PASETOR-7370 format. One record per residue: residue in three letters; x, y, z of N, C-alpha, C, CB in turn. Coordinates in steps of 0.001 Angstrom, whole numbers. Glycine has a CB too. Layout:
BEGIN
+-----+---------+---------+---------+---------+----------+---------+---------+---------+---------+---------+----------+---------+
: res :  n_east : n_north :    n_up : ca_east : ca_north :   ca_up :  c_east : c_north :    c_up : cb_east : cb_north :   cb_up :
+-----+---------+---------+---------+---------+----------+---------+---------+---------+---------+---------+----------+---------+
: ala :       X :       Y :       Z :       X :        Y :       Z :       X :       Y :       Z :       X :        Y :       Z :
...
+-----+---------+---------+---------+---------+----------+---------+---------+---------+---------+---------+----------+---------+
END
This chain:
BEGIN
+-----+---------+---------+---------+---------+----------+---------+---------+---------+---------+---------+----------+---------+
: res :  n_east : n_north :    n_up : ca_east : ca_north :   ca_up :  c_east : c_north :    c_up : cb_east : cb_north :   cb_up :
+-----+---------+---------+---------+---------+----------+---------+---------+---------+---------+---------+----------+---------+
: unk :   15630 :   -5062 :   -3446 :   15645 :    -4147 :   -2319 :   14642 :   -4646 :   -1291 :   15319 :    -2690 :   -2765 :
: unk :   15109 :   -4856 :     -76 :   14244 :    -5311 :    1020 :   13578 :   -4092 :    1660 :   15059 :    -6125 :    2087 :
: unk :   12314 :   -4272 :    2023 :   11560 :    -3192 :    2647 :   10443 :   -3823 :    3465 :   10992 :    -2190 :    1579 :
: unk :   10223 :   -3295 :    4658 :    9109 :    -3788 :    5464 :    7825 :   -3092 :    5022 :    9370 :    -3553 :    6983 :
: unk :    6710 :   -3648 :    5424 :    5420 :    -3032 :    5108 :    5325 :   -1641 :    5740 :    4256 :    -3927 :    5597 :
: unk :    5856 :   -1501 :    6947 :    5834 :     -189 :    7618 :    6676 :     835 :    6862 :    6346 :     -317 :    9066 :
: unk :    7828 :     409 :    6368 :    8671 :     1315 :    5574 :    7961 :    1713 :    4288 :   10028 :      655 :    5247 :
: unk :    7327 :     742 :    3642 :    6603 :     1044 :    2404 :    5493 :    2051 :    2659 :    6021 :     -238 :    1793 :
: unk :    4749 :    1863 :    3735 :    3666 :     2795 :    4065 :    4212 :    4195 :    4317 :    2888 :     2303 :    5297 :
: unk :    5325 :    4282 :    5035 :    5918 :     5592 :    5321 :    6405 :    6269 :    4039 :    7083 :     5445 :    6313 :
: unk :    7007 :    5495 :    3148 :    7471 :     6046 :    1867 :    6286 :    6583 :    1069 :    8230 :     4968 :    1045 :
: unk :    5199 :    5816 :    1017 :    4017 :     6254 :     264 :    3403 :    7509 :     877 :    2971 :     5134 :     214 :
: unk :    3330 :    7572 :    2203 :    2778 :     8768 :    2863 :    3669 :    9980 :    2633 :    2608 :     8523 :    4374 :
: unk :    4967 :    9786 :    2753 :    5911 :    10881 :    2557 :    5855 :   11387 :    1120 :    7336 :    10433 :    2909 :
: unk :    5817 :   10465 :     174 :    5746 :    10865 :   -1234 :    4453 :   11623 :   -1524 :    5851 :     9634 :   -2149 :
: unk :    3362 :   11148 :    -952 :    2083 :    11817 :   -1179 :    2089 :   13226 :    -588 :     936 :    10996 :    -574 :
: unk :    2710 :   13381 :     578 :    2822 :    14721 :    1178 :    3668 :   15621 :     290 :    3435 :    14642 :    2601 :
: unk :    4775 :   15082 :    -258 :    5614 :    15862 :   -1181 :    4810 :   16234 :   -2430 :    6894 :    15061 :   -1577 :
: unk :    4071 :   15260 :   -2962 :    3294 :    15480 :   -4190 :    2230 :   16546 :   -3985 :    2638 :    14174 :   -4652 :
: unk :    1650 :   16558 :   -2799 :     606 :    17539 :   -2487 :    1180 :   18875 :   -2039 :    -311 :    16997 :   -1412 :
: unk :    2504 :   18942 :   -1909 :    3190 :    20150 :   -1462 :    2662 :   20591 :    -104 :    3025 :    21278 :   -2491 :
: unk :    2657 :   19651 :     824 :    2174 :    19911 :    2168 :    2965 :   21045 :    2819 :    2261 :    18643 :    3018 :
: unk :    2255 :   21991 :    3399 :    2899 :    23121 :    4059 :    3300 :   22805 :    5494 :    1981 :    24317 :    4041 :
: unk :    2844 :   21677 :    6029 :    3125 :    21338 :    7420 :    4615 :   21180 :    7680 :    2403 :    20067 :    7803 :
: unk :    5307 :   20505 :    6805 :    6743 :    20325 :    6932 :    7321 :   20068 :    5544 :    7082 :    19158 :    7909 :
: unk :    8569 :   20440 :    5344 :    9164 :    20229 :    4018 :    9377 :   18739 :    3738 :   10504 :    20983 :    3906 :
: unk :    9161 :   18343 :    2508 :    9353 :    16954 :    2098 :   10278 :   16923 :     889 :    7990 :    16267 :    1773 :
: unk :   11032 :   15852 :     789 :   11950 :    15653 :    -319 :   11344 :   14609 :   -1245 :   13366 :    15217 :     181 :
: unk :   11554 :   14794 :   -2547 :   11032 :    13825 :   -3501 :   11622 :   12447 :   -3208 :   11348 :    14258 :   -4954 :
: unk :   10784 :   11428 :   -3269 :   11182 :    10053 :   -2975 :   12030 :    9492 :   -4107 :    9945 :     9167 :   -2747 :
: unk :   13029 :    8697 :   -3731 :   13831 :     7989 :   -4707 :   12897 :    7112 :   -5537 :   14949 :     7141 :   -4016 :
: unk :   12924 :    7237 :   -6879 :   11980 :     6492 :   -7721 :   12035 :    4973 :   -7533 :   12240 :     6814 :   -9161 :
: unk :   13214 :    4428 :   -7302 :   13325 :     2973 :   -7113 :   12634 :    2555 :   -5816 :   14816 :     2534 :   -7094 :
: unk :   12881 :    3283 :   -4729 :   12236 :     2969 :   -3454 :   10718 :    3153 :   -3561 :   12807 :     3859 :   -2324 :
: unk :   10286 :    4192 :   -4267 :    8862 :     4427 :   -4461 :    8233 :    3267 :   -5232 :    8630 :     5757 :   -5203 :
: unk :    8918 :    2797 :   -6258 :    8413 :     1668 :   -7039 :    8251 :     414 :   -6201 :    9335 :     1385 :   -8199 :
: unk :    9226 :     131 :   -5353 :    9142 :    -1039 :   -4479 :    7967 :    -880 :   -3518 :   10467 :    -1239 :   -3693 :
: unk :    7805 :     321 :   -2959 :    6697 :      577 :   -2020 :    5348 :     406 :   -2715 :    6807 :     2003 :   -1422 :
: unk :    5226 :     890 :   -3938 :    3980 :      746 :   -4695 :    3703 :    -729 :   -4977 :    4049 :     1544 :   -6020 :
: unk :    4743 :   -1472 :   -5378 :    4573 :    -2906 :   -5640 :    4107 :   -3638 :   -4389 :    5884 :    -3519 :   -6148 :
: unk :    4695 :   -3299 :   -3243 :    4297 :    -3948 :   -1994 :    2852 :   -3617 :   -1636 :    5228 :    -3528 :    -855 :
: unk :    2468 :   -2365 :   -1799 :    1097 :    -1960 :   -1480 :     101 :   -2649 :   -2414 :     950 :     -426 :   -1580 :
: unk :     430 :   -2721 :   -3692 :    -461 :    -3371 :   -4656 :    -610 :   -4854 :   -4330 :      69 :    -3191 :   -6095 :
: unk :     489 :   -5509 :   -3986 :     426 :    -6933 :   -3635 :    -412 :   -7149 :   -2375 :    1846 :    -7500 :   -3430 :
: unk :    -267 :   -6261 :   -1400 :   -1059 :    -6378 :    -170 :   -2540 :   -6193 :    -460 :    -596 :    -5349 :     873 :
: unk :   -2877 :   -5246 :   -1317 :   -4281 :    -5036 :   -1684 :   -4846 :   -6242 :   -2423 :   -4424 :    -3781 :   -2550 :
: unk :   -4046 :   -6824 :   -3307 :   -4500 :    -8013 :   -4031 :   -4723 :   -9189 :   -3079 :   -3482 :    -8399 :   -5115 :
: unk :   -3808 :   -9374 :   -2109 :   -3987 :   -10455 :   -1123 :   -5251 :  -10237 :    -304 :   -2763 :   -10546 :    -187 :
: unk :   -5486 :   -9001 :     104 :   -6673 :    -8705 :     904 :   -7950 :   -8915 :      93 :   -6615 :    -7266 :    1432 :
: unk :   -7943 :   -8505 :   -1160 :   -9119 :    -8706 :   -2016 :   -9399 :  -10199 :   -2186 :   -8909 :    -8036 :   -3402 :
: unk :   -8357 :  -10997 :   -2355 :   -8522 :   -12442 :   -2488 :   -9095 :  -13030 :   -1203 :   -7177 :   -13114 :   -2833 :
: unk :   -8601 :  -12561 :     -60 :   -9092 :   -13048 :    1234 :  -10567 :  -12697 :    1423 :   -8255 :   -12455 :    2386 :
: unk :  -10948 :  -11479 :    1069 :  -12341 :   -11036 :    1210 :  -13252 :  -11850 :     297 :  -12471 :    -9529 :     888 :
: unk :  -12806 :  -12103 :    -932 :  -13601 :   -12930 :   -1856 :  -13805 :  -14332 :   -1298 :  -12918 :   -13010 :   -3232 :
: unk :  -12753 :  -14889 :    -708 :  -12855 :   -16245 :    -144 :  -13838 :  -16270 :    1024 :  -11467 :   -16748 :     320 :
: unk :  -13784 :  -15259 :    1872 :  -14710 :   -15186 :    3008 :  -16145 :  -15031 :    2505 :  -14337 :   -14008 :    3948 :
: unk :  -16353 :  -14171 :    1510 :  -17694 :   -13953 :     967 :  -18225 :  -15224 :     303 :  -17681 :   -12791 :     -42 :
: unk :  -17363 :  -15928 :    -408 :  -17771 :   -17180 :   -1054 :  -18167 :  -18220 :     -19 :  -16641 :   -17724 :   -1938 :
: unk :  -17371 :  -18324 :    1032 :  -17678 :   -19277 :    2102 :  -18975 :  -18920 :    2800 :  -16541 :   -19328 :    3116 :
: unk :  -19205 :  -17628 :    3036 :  -20447 :   -17195 :    3683 :  -21658 :  -17510 :    2805 :  -20394 :   -15687 :    3992 :
: unk :  -21519 :  -17304 :    1491 :  -22616 :   -17606 :     578 :  -22909 :  -19113 :     572 :  -22279 :   -17115 :    -849 :
: unk :  -21884 :  -19921 :     636 :  -22092 :   -21376 :     673 :  -22811 :  -21799 :    1933 :  -20762 :   -22111 :     572 :
: unk :  -22498 :  -21147 :    3026 :  -23104 :   -21508 :    4310 :  -24552 :  -21043 :    4439 :  -22291 :   -20926 :    5439 :
: unk :  -24989 :  -20141 :    3565 :  -26393 :   -19671 :    3594 :  -27334 :  -20740 :    3066 :  -26555 :   -18378 :    2761 :
: unk :  -26829 :  -21591 :    2228 :  -27687 :   -22619 :    1601 :  -27987 :  -23752 :    2502 :  -27058 :   -23151 :     371 :
+-----+---------+---------+---------+---------+----------+---------+---------+---------+---------+---------+----------+---------+
END
């Protein structure tokens, strides 16, 4: 299933609003397959960002010496 990062973010926000039973507007439970893809995309993005931050921190530490 193809999904953009923006779609994944919207699915996660919508699901969280449904889970919290937000009174602002009615929400429908997210399709479990779409939710799974959105979670996988978010987790992969977080892992990429953590790797990037570690690389920057390592490079900065090397440059201090």
